[in-house]
N, C-alpha and C positions, 0 to 999 in steps of 0.2 A: 693635588695642587691647592686645594682649599686650605690644608694645613700650612703650606708654605706661605700663602697669602696672609693667613692669620698671623704667622710669626713676623712677616715683614711689616704688616700694619702696626704691630706693637713696637717696632724699633724706634719710630719717631718720638713717641711719648717717653720711651726709656732714655733716649739721648737727651731729651729736654730735662728729665728728672736728674740724670747724672750731672749735667752742666749746672743746674740750679743748686744741687747739693754741694757743689764745689764753689758756689758763689761766683761763677765765671760768666762773663758776657759772651755773646756770639763773636764779638770782636776779639776777645781774649782767646777763645777757642780757635778762631781763624788764624791768629798769629802763631799759635802753638802747633797747628796741624798743616797749615798751608792751604786749607780748604776755604773758599770764599764765604763771606758772611751770608750771601744770598743762597748759596748751596746748602749751608748749614741750616738756615731758616726753613728752606723747602724740605729738607730731610726731617726736621723736627715736626713740621706741620703735616707731614705725610704727602706733600705735593711732589716729592721726588722719591723714587725707589732707591733704597740703599744698595750699594755695590761693594764688593770686597775692597776695591781701591779706596773707597771712602771710609769703610768701617775699620780697617786695620789701623790707620792713624788715630781715629777716634777712640778705639779701644785702648791704644797706648796712652793717649792723652788723659783718659779717664781712669787709667790703671786698673782695667778690668779685662778678663779673658774675653775673647771674641764670642764664645758661646754664651757667656753671661750677658754680654751686650745685646745680643739678639734674643736672649732668653730661650735658646733652643732646647727642645726636650732632650734629656739625657738618654743615651742608649747603651746597652751592653753591660752596665754596671749595676748589680742588684742592691748595692748599698744605698742608704738614704743619705742625701746630702742636704744639709741645712743651708738655707739662703741667708746671707748676711744682709742686714739693713743698715741704713745710715740715717741717724737723727741728730740734728743740731751739730753736724760735722763729725759725730762719733760713729764708728762702725761697730755694730753689735752682731756677733756670731752666736746664734743659739746653740747650746750644748745639751739641752733637754727638749723633749717634745710633748710631754704630757701636760694637759691643761691643769691649772690649779697647783697648789703645793709649791715646792721649791722650784725656782727657775734659775738656770745657770747660763752665763754668757762669757765669751771672751770679748773684751771691749778694747778697741784701739782709740785712744784719746789724742787728737792732734794738739800740738802746742797752741795755746790760745791766750786770750786776754785775761787780765786779772778778774777775780770773781765779781759777780754781780753784788750790788749792795744788799739785795734781799735774798736771804737764804730760804730754801724750799723745805716743805714738810709733806709727807704723805704716809698713808698706812703701810706698815710692813717692817721688815728687818733686813739688813744687808750685811753681807760678808764680802770682803774684797782682798785679793792677794795680788801684789804687784809683781809682774813677770819681768818687765824692763821699763826703764825710764823712771820718772818721779811723778807721784800724785800729790797734789795739795788738797787737803781735806779741812774745810772749815766746819766744825761740828759744835754747835752752840757757841760757847765762848772760846773754844780751843782752836788753834791754828796748827795743823800737823803737816809735815812733809814725810811721805813714805817712799822708800826705795825698794829695789828688787829684793824679793824674799820676805818683805814685811806684810803683815796681815792686820786688818782692822775689821771690827764688827760693831754695828750700831743700830739703834732703833730709829727708823726713818721719820718718826714723829718729832725727833729732835731736829731743829732747824739746821740744814746742812747744805754744803756746796762741794762738789768734787770736780777737780780740773787739773789741767797740765799747764803749769806756768813756765815749764822748761823750754828747751829749743828743739827737742826731738820727740817724735810720737811715743806715747806710753802705752804699754799693753798690760791689762789686768784681767784676772779671772774674777767674776762677780757672781754671787748667789743672792737672789732676792727671795724672801719668804713672806708668808702672810704674818700679820700681827700675832705676836705670841709664840711664833715658831722659833725654836732655839737650836743651835748646832749641838750635836752630841759628840763629845770628844772622848775617845778611849785611850788609855795609856798602857 
């Protein structure tokens, strides 16, 4: 029973995290699910125990599987399943697990605002392959739009911004490497 209590105790903070990642208010979520603001607030703060009747509409609203919502331990499947994370509205699905070296991700970039006026730099090298949608890349003085099947690679010390200025989510495969790491292409 202790394991069940531990899982249920983690639901409130997880619900709050998902709501904040969507930039939704309790009122927004209440309108979407039909659950009162006070009930949602008590769920997030741990003052109310989650029930299936409450979790099903919340999982649908947050567009996550119920087992992901409650972070239930997986059973019966020996495969390793990577957990997606969301940062700045973008969903990152890790495709590699080893620390250091090349790191690969499938990234879903929602439609968003025009680029920030300040471009970012950091150590490393990046390769990106567009699966669907369009990616806008500001790279130094260049302004590029990439579509499905297009690839770009660049030194991340060059000021850059990557975003989706379209109307539908964009999916990309991205590989991040340490400074000086280069892709080896064989023909």
